[in-house]
C-alpha positions as CSV (number, residue, x, y, z in Angstrom):
1,M,111.0,-42.9,-81.5
2,T,113.1,-39.9,-82.9
3,M,110.6,-37.5,-85.2
4,R,111.8,-36.4,-88.6
5,Q,112.2,-32.8,-88.8
6,P,110.6,-31.4,-92.2
7,E,113.0,-30.1,-94.4
8,L,113.7,-26.6,-94.8
9,T,113.7,-24.5,-98.2
10,V,114.8,-21.2,-99.6
11,R,112.5,-19.3,-102.2
12,P,111.9,-15.9,-103.3
13,L,109.4,-13.7,-101.3
14,R,106.1,-13.1,-102.3
15,A,104.9,-8.9,-101.6
16,E,101.6,-10.0,-99.7
17,E,103.9,-12.0,-97.2
18,W,106.3,-9.0,-96.2
19,E,104.7,-8.7,-92.8
20,P,104.8,-12.5,-91.6
21,W,108.5,-12.3,-93.0
22,Y,109.8,-9.4,-91.3
23,G,108.3,-10.4,-88.3
24,T,110.9,-13.3,-87.8
25,V,113.6,-11.2,-88.1
26,D,111.8,-9.3,-84.8
27,V,111.7,-12.6,-83.1
28,A,115.1,-13.6,-84.3
29,F,116.6,-10.7,-83.0
30,G,114.8,-10.7,-79.3
31,G,111.1,-10.5,-79.8
32,T,111.1,-6.5,-79.3
33,P,108.9,-4.8,-82.4
34,E,110.3,-1.8,-83.9
35,P,108.4,1.7,-83.6
36,P,105.5,1.9,-86.1
37,E,107.6,4.6,-87.8
38,E,110.8,2.5,-88.2
39,R,108.7,-0.6,-89.5
40,A,107.4,1.4,-92.3
41,L,110.2,3.1,-93.4
42,W,112.2,-0.8,-93.7
43,R,108.7,-2.1,-95.5
44,E,108.9,1.2,-97.9
45,L,112.7,0.2,-98.7
46,T,112.6,-3.3,-98.7
47,E,113.2,-4.6,-102.3
48,V,110.7,-7.7,-102.4
49,E,112.1,-9.4,-105.5
50,R,116.1,-9.4,-103.7
51,S,114.2,-11.1,-100.5
52,L,114.3,-14.9,-100.0
53,A,111.8,-16.6,-96.9
54,I,113.2,-19.9,-95.3
55,C,110.0,-21.7,-95.4
56,E,108.8,-25.3,-93.4
57,G,106.4,-26.4,-95.9
58,D,104.0,-22.9,-96.0
59,R,105.3,-21.3,-92.7
60,I,107.7,-19.0,-93.0
61,V,110.7,-19.6,-90.1
62,G,113.2,-17.0,-91.1
63,G,115.0,-15.3,-94.2
64,G,116.9,-12.3,-95.7
65,G,117.2,-9.4,-98.2
66,I,119.4,-7.6,-100.3
67,F,119.4,-3.7,-100.8
68,S,120.7,-2.3,-103.7
69,L,123.3,0.0,-102.3
70,R,126.0,2.0,-104.2
71,L,129.5,1.7,-102.0
72,A,132.3,4.5,-102.5
73,V,135.6,2.3,-103.0
74,P,139.2,3.7,-103.1
75,G,140.1,5.8,-105.9
76,G,136.5,7.6,-105.8
77,A,134.3,5.0,-107.7
78,V,131.1,4.3,-106.3
79,L,130.4,0.5,-107.2
80,P,126.4,-1.4,-107.0
81,V,126.8,-3.5,-104.2
82,A,124.4,-5.8,-102.7
83,G,123.6,-4.9,-99.0
84,V,122.9,-8.0,-97.0
85,T,120.1,-7.3,-94.6
86,M,117.5,-8.6,-92.3
87,V,118.5,-12.2,-92.0
88,G,117.0,-14.1,-89.4
89,V,115.5,-17.9,-88.7
90,L,113.4,-18.4,-85.8
91,P,115.5,-20.1,-82.5
92,T,113.1,-23.0,-82.8
93,H,115.1,-23.5,-86.2
94,R,118.3,-23.3,-85.7
95,R,121.3,-25.6,-86.6
96,R,119.4,-27.0,-89.5
97,G,121.7,-25.8,-92.3
98,A,119.3,-22.8,-93.0
99,L,121.4,-19.7,-92.5
100,T,123.8,-21.9,-95.1
101,A,121.5,-22.5,-97.5
102,L,119.9,-18.8,-97.7
103,M,123.9,-17.5,-98.1
104,R,124.6,-20.0,-101.1
105,R,121.1,-18.6,-102.6
106,Q,122.5,-15.2,-102.0
107,L,125.7,-15.2,-103.4
108,D,124.6,-17.2,-106.3
109,D,121.9,-14.5,-107.3
110,V,124.1,-11.6,-106.5
111,R,126.8,-13.0,-108.8
112,A,124.0,-13.7,-111.3
113,A,122.7,-10.0,-110.8
114,G,126.5,-8.8,-111.8
115,E,127.8,-7.4,-108.4
116,A,131.2,-7.6,-108.1
117,V,130.9,-6.5,-104.0
118,A,128.6,-8.5,-100.9
119,A,128.5,-6.6,-97.7
120,L,126.5,-6.6,-94.6
121,T,126.9,-5.2,-90.8
122,A,126.8,-8.5,-88.5
123,S,124.9,-8.9,-85.5
124,E,127.4,-11.7,-84.3
125,P,131.1,-11.1,-86.2
126,A,131.6,-15.1,-85.9
127,I,128.7,-16.1,-88.1
128,Y,129.4,-14.6,-91.3
129,G,133.4,-15.4,-91.9
130,R,133.2,-18.8,-92.7
131,F,131.1,-17.5,-95.9
132,G,134.0,-15.6,-97.0
133,Y,132.8,-12.1,-95.1
134,G,135.7,-9.9,-93.7
135,A,135.7,-6.9,-91.5
136,A,136.3,-4.0,-93.6
137,T,135.6,-1.2,-91.5
138,R,135.5,-0.2,-88.1
139,K,133.9,3.0,-86.1
140,A,135.1,4.4,-83.0
141,A,132.4,5.5,-80.3
142,V,133.9,8.4,-78.3
143,S,132.9,10.3,-74.9
144,L,133.8,13.8,-73.8
145,L,133.8,15.8,-70.6
146,R,132.4,19.6,-71.3
147,G,134.8,21.7,-69.8
148,R,137.5,19.4,-70.2
149,V,138.6,19.8,-73.7
150,R,138.1,22.9,-76.4
151,V,138.2,22.4,-80.0
152,R,140.8,24.0,-81.8
153,V,139.4,26.1,-85.4
154,P,141.7,26.1,-87.7
155,E,142.0,29.3,-89.9
156,Q,138.5,30.2,-91.5
157,R,138.0,31.4,-94.8
158,G,134.9,33.3,-94.8
159,E,132.2,34.0,-92.1
160,V,129.7,31.3,-91.0
161,V,126.4,31.5,-89.2
162,L,124.8,29.2,-87.0
163,R,121.3,28.5,-87.1
164,L,119.1,25.5,-85.6
165,A,116.7,24.4,-88.0
166,D,113.9,21.8,-88.6
167,P,116.0,18.4,-89.5
168,V,113.1,17.1,-92.2
169,A,112.4,20.6,-93.5
170,E,116.0,21.3,-94.6
171,L,116.9,17.4,-95.3
172,P,117.3,18.4,-99.5
173,R,119.9,20.5,-98.5
174,C,121.5,18.8,-95.9
175,E,121.5,15.2,-98.8
176,E,123.1,17.5,-101.5
177,L,125.9,18.6,-99.1
178,Y,126.5,14.5,-98.3
179,A,126.4,14.0,-101.7
180,R,129.6,15.6,-102.6
181,L,131.0,14.2,-99.9
182,V,130.7,10.3,-100.5
183,A,133.2,9.6,-102.6
184,R,136.0,11.0,-100.2
185,R,136.1,8.3,-98.2
186,P,135.8,4.9,-98.9
187,G,132.9,3.3,-97.6
188,G,130.6,5.8,-98.1
189,L,127.1,4.9,-99.1
190,A,125.7,6.9,-101.6
191,R,122.0,7.1,-101.0
192,R,119.5,5.9,-103.4
193,P,115.8,7.9,-103.6
194,G,113.9,7.2,-100.1
195,W,117.8,6.4,-98.1
196,E,117.5,10.1,-96.8
197,Q,114.9,9.1,-94.6
198,V,116.9,6.7,-92.9
199,A,119.0,10.1,-91.6
200,V,116.2,11.6,-90.1
201,L,114.5,8.7,-88.3
202,D,113.3,9.7,-85.1
203,A,110.8,7.2,-83.5
204,P,109.7,8.7,-80.5
205,E,109.9,5.1,-78.7
206,S,113.8,5.0,-79.9
207,R,114.7,8.1,-78.4
208,G,115.5,6.7,-74.8
209,G,114.9,9.8,-72.9
210,F,116.5,12.5,-75.4
211,S,115.0,15.1,-77.2
212,P,113.5,15.3,-80.7
213,L,116.4,15.0,-83.1
214,Q,117.8,18.6,-83.6
215,C,119.8,20.2,-86.7
216,V,122.3,23.2,-86.2
217,L,123.0,24.5,-89.6
218,A,126.8,26.1,-90.6
219,E,125.6,28.9,-93.8
220,D,128.2,31.3,-95.5
221,A,127.3,34.6,-93.7
222,A,127.0,36.0,-97.1
223,S,125.6,34.0,-99.4
224,G,123.5,31.6,-97.2
225,E,125.1,28.7,-98.7
226,L,125.3,25.4,-96.9
227,L,128.7,24.4,-95.3
228,G,127.8,22.2,-92.7
229,Y,125.4,20.7,-90.4
230,A,125.5,18.9,-87.4
231,R,122.2,16.4,-86.0
232,Y,122.0,15.6,-82.6
233,A,119.9,15.2,-79.5
234,V,119.6,16.3,-75.9
235,K,119.1,14.5,-72.6
236,G,118.3,16.6,-70.0
237,E,119.4,15.7,-66.7
238,F,120.1,16.8,-63.1
239,D,121.9,15.8,-60.0
240,E,123.2,17.5,-56.8
241,R,125.9,19.7,-58.5
242,G,123.6,21.2,-61.4
243,A,122.7,20.4,-64.9
244,A,124.1,17.0,-66.2
245,G,122.8,16.5,-69.3
246,T,124.0,14.6,-72.8
247,V,124.5,15.4,-76.0
248,R,124.0,12.4,-78.3
249,V,125.8,13.0,-81.9
250,R,124.0,11.6,-84.7
251,T,126.4,13.0,-88.0
252,V,128.4,16.0,-88.4
253,Q,129.2,17.0,-91.7
254,A,131.3,19.6,-93.3
255,E,133.6,19.7,-96.6
256,Q,135.6,22.6,-95.0
257,P,138.1,21.5,-91.9
258,W,137.3,25.0,-90.1
259,V,133.6,24.6,-90.5
260,Y,133.5,20.9,-89.3
261,A,135.3,22.2,-86.5
262,R,133.2,25.0,-85.7
263,L,130.4,22.6,-85.2
264,W,132.0,20.7,-83.1
265,E,132.9,23.7,-80.9
266,F,129.2,24.1,-81.2
267,L,127.9,20.9,-79.6
268,L,130.6,21.0,-76.8
269,D,129.2,24.3,-75.4
270,L,125.5,23.8,-75.1
271,D,124.2,24.8,-71.8
272,L,122.6,22.6,-69.2
273,T,125.0,19.6,-70.5
274,V,128.2,17.9,-69.4
275,R,128.9,14.9,-71.9
276,V,128.7,14.7,-75.5
277,E,128.6,11.2,-76.8
278,A,128.9,10.2,-81.0
279,A,128.6,6.5,-81.5
280,S,130.0,6.4,-84.8
281,L,132.9,8.3,-86.4
282,P,135.8,7.3,-88.4
283,V,138.9,5.9,-86.4
284,D,141.0,8.7,-87.9
285,D,138.4,11.5,-87.6
286,P,139.3,14.8,-87.3
287,L,138.2,15.4,-84.2
288,L,140.9,13.2,-82.8
289,H,143.7,15.9,-83.8
290,L,141.2,19.1,-82.8
291,V,140.3,18.7,-79.4
292,S,142.9,19.9,-76.8
293,D,143.4,16.7,-75.1
294,V,142.9,13.4,-77.0
295,R,142.7,11.3,-73.7
296,H,139.1,12.9,-73.0
297,L,137.9,11.0,-76.1
298,T,138.0,7.7,-74.9
299,P,137.4,6.1,-78.0
300,R,136.3,2.6,-78.3
301,L,136.6,0.9,-81.5
302,V,133.9,-1.2,-82.9
303,D,133.9,-3.8,-85.9
304,A,131.2,-2.4,-88.9
305,L,131.2,-3.4,-92.4
306,Y,131.9,-6.5,-93.5
307,V,132.7,-7.4,-97.3
308,R,132.5,-10.1,-99.4
309,L,134.2,-10.6,-102.9
310,V,131.9,-12.4,-105.2
311,D,133.1,-11.4,-108.2
312,L,136.8,-11.4,-107.3
313,P,138.5,-9.7,-110.2
314,A,135.9,-7.3,-111.1
315,A,136.0,-6.3,-107.4
316,L,139.5,-6.0,-107.5
317,V,139.6,-3.8,-111.1
318,A,136.9,-1.9,-110.0
319,R,139.0,0.1,-107.2
320,S,142.5,2.0,-107.2
321,Y,145.7,1.5,-105.5
322,A,148.0,3.7,-103.8
323,A,151.3,2.1,-104.9
324,P,152.6,0.2,-107.8
325,V,151.6,-3.8,-107.4
326,D,152.7,-6.3,-109.3
327,V,151.7,-9.9,-107.4
328,V,150.5,-13.1,-107.6
329,L,147.5,-13.9,-105.3
330,E,146.6,-17.5,-104.0
331,V,143.2,-17.0,-103.1
332,T,141.0,-20.0,-101.2
333,D,137.6,-19.6,-101.3
334,A,135.6,-22.6,-100.2
335,F,132.2,-21.2,-100.1
336,C,132.4,-19.4,-103.9
337,P,135.0,-21.8,-105.5
338,W,134.7,-19.7,-108.9
339,N,137.1,-17.3,-106.8
340,A,139.4,-19.6,-105.8
341,G,143.0,-20.2,-107.6
342,R,145.7,-17.9,-108.3
343,W,145.3,-14.3,-109.8
344,R,147.6,-12.0,-110.8
345,L,147.0,-8.2,-109.6
346,T,148.7,-5.6,-111.6
347,A,148.3,-1.6,-111.2
348,A,149.3,1.7,-110.6
349,P,148.4,4.8,-108.6
350,G,146.4,6.6,-111.2
351,G,146.7,3.8,-114.1
352,P,144.7,1.3,-115.2
353,V,143.9,-2.1,-113.1
354,S,144.2,-5.8,-114.3
355,C,143.2,-9.0,-112.5
356,V,143.9,-12.2,-114.8
357,R,143.8,-15.9,-113.8
358,T,147.7,-17.2,-114.1
359,G,149.5,-20.2,-114.0
360,D,152.6,-18.4,-112.8
361,P,154.2,-19.1,-108.8
362,A,151.9,-17.8,-105.9
363,E,153.4,-15.1,-104.2
364,L,150.7,-14.2,-101.3
365,D,148.4,-17.0,-100.1
366,L,145.3,-16.0,-98.4
367,D,141.5,-16.4,-97.8
368,V,138.7,-14.8,-99.8
369,R,137.9,-13.1,-96.4
370,E,141.4,-11.3,-95.7
371,L,140.7,-9.8,-99.3
372,G,137.2,-8.5,-98.4
373,S,138.6,-6.9,-95.0
374,V,141.0,-4.6,-97.0
375,Y,139.3,-4.3,-100.0
376,L,138.4,-0.7,-98.8
377,G,141.8,-0.2,-98.0
378,G,141.2,-0.4,-94.1
379,G,143.7,-3.0,-92.1
380,S,146.9,-4.0,-93.5
381,L,148.0,-7.7,-95.2
382,V,151.2,-6.9,-93.4
383,A,148.9,-7.7,-89.8
384,L,147.3,-10.0,-91.1
385,A,150.1,-11.7,-91.9
386,A,151.7,-11.4,-88.1
387,A,148.5,-13.1,-87.2
388,G,149.2,-16.3,-89.9
389,L,146.0,-15.3,-91.7
390,V,148.4,-14.0,-95.1
391,R,151.2,-16.0,-95.9
392,E,154.3,-14.4,-97.9
393,V,154.9,-17.0,-100.3
394,R,158.0,-14.9,-101.8
395,P,159.9,-12.9,-99.8
396,G,159.5,-9.5,-100.5
397,A,156.0,-9.4,-102.3
398,L,154.0,-8.6,-99.0
399,E,155.3,-5.1,-97.8
400,P,154.4,-3.5,-101.7
401,A,150.9,-5.3,-101.9
402,A,149.8,-4.1,-98.4
403,A,151.0,-0.4,-99.3
404,A,148.9,-0.8,-102.5
405,F,145.8,-1.7,-101.1
406,R,146.0,1.0,-98.3
407,S,143.6,4.0,-98.6
408,A,144.5,7.5,-97.6
409,L,141.7,7.8,-95.3
410,E,140.5,5.0,-93.0
411,P,137.0,3.5,-94.6
412,W,133.7,4.4,-92.7
413,L,130.2,3.2,-93.0
414,P,128.4,6.4,-92.3
415,H,125.0,4.3,-91.1
416,G,123.5,1.0,-91.2
417,F,121.3,-1.1,-93.0
C-alpha cells in the first residue's frame, strides 16, 4: 500500500521561527552553514513580514522571502522592487508543488503591495523561467596577469592621492559615492539602511586563504574629497619562480574615468602578486577599453539578475525609452494572467510613456519572460526573435521596438541579495 503524503501548505513566517526556517535554506543549498557574521547579517536584513514558510503540518520544510529593494531602471528612475530571496525546499519534499505554491503566493502578495516588478538571482536558471522571470543582466568575470597588460589613464582633471584605509571606518564616505552612482546604470541597487554592511561583509571562514578585506581610497590632493575607492583582498603565494600572489577585486567605484583607471592601475601593480581577478564587472565595463591588450582579460559571461513584470503596464511606464516607439504587444503570461493580452506601448525619449490595453491588431508577440529579459535595457528583442522567442507580426515593428528598449549602458547588478 502506498502511503499518502501529507499536504504542503504556504503561510506567513512568524518571527520566532526564523532559525528553523533559515535552516531549511541551508540544507536546500547543500547543508553547509554560513559563518556566524553572515548569518547574523541576513537575520537582521530579513523582512519577516514578507517571508513565507512551506509547512508539512507544523514542521517547516521550505520557504522564501522578499527584500524591499530599490532598483535603477533605464532613464535613471529608482523603483521599489520585490527582491525574491532565500527560496528553498528540503530535498525530501521536492516535486510536490511546493515551489509553485510559494511563487503563486509571493507574486500575489507583490501585486497587492503595489510593486510592479519582482527580481531574483537564480541558483538554477531553468527553474524560474516557467514563473515568468527573464534573465535581465549579465556580469563578466575577468582574470589578468600582472605585467602582461597596462592600464591607459585618461587625461587627469586634478591630482589624486591613494590611501589605504579601514573599509568599515570609511564605509559612510564610500556609501555616499556609491549612492551618487547608482542611477547611472540600470540594475543598480539603491541600498536601504543596513544593506551597506553587505559591501564589507568579511567573515574569516569565507576568505578562502585571502587576506582580510582591504580598501584603497582615491582622494583629491587639495581638498581630500573622495573621488573613488576599491575593495580587494590578497592571497600571498610563492612557487619555484618566486611570488605568485592573487588579488581578488570586490568592487571599484569612481565618478571620473581617470580616477577609475588610476585605481585599476594600482590593483594591477601590487607587489608579490601575479594575477588580478574580478568576479563581477559590467559586460561593457570601462576596463575593457583601458587595458593595453583585451585578450588578457579572458572574460567569462554569467547570468545575474532575473526580472519578472508583475504589473506589466506600470512597469513599462516606469522606465524611459531610447527611441520613439508605438507598438502593440501581444503578451502571454500563464502564471499572472492579468498581464496577458494586447498592450499599446507609446513613448518618446524624454517624453511621457503610455501603456494601455487595446483591441488593435498585435505587432509583436512575446511572453512576459522576454519582456523581463529586456526590461533593464540589456539584450535585444531582435536577438530574441532570432531565437524564436519573439514573433514579429507586423513587418517592420521589431527593430524600432528593440532600439527603444535598449539602454546606453548595459545593466548590471552590483551585488547579490
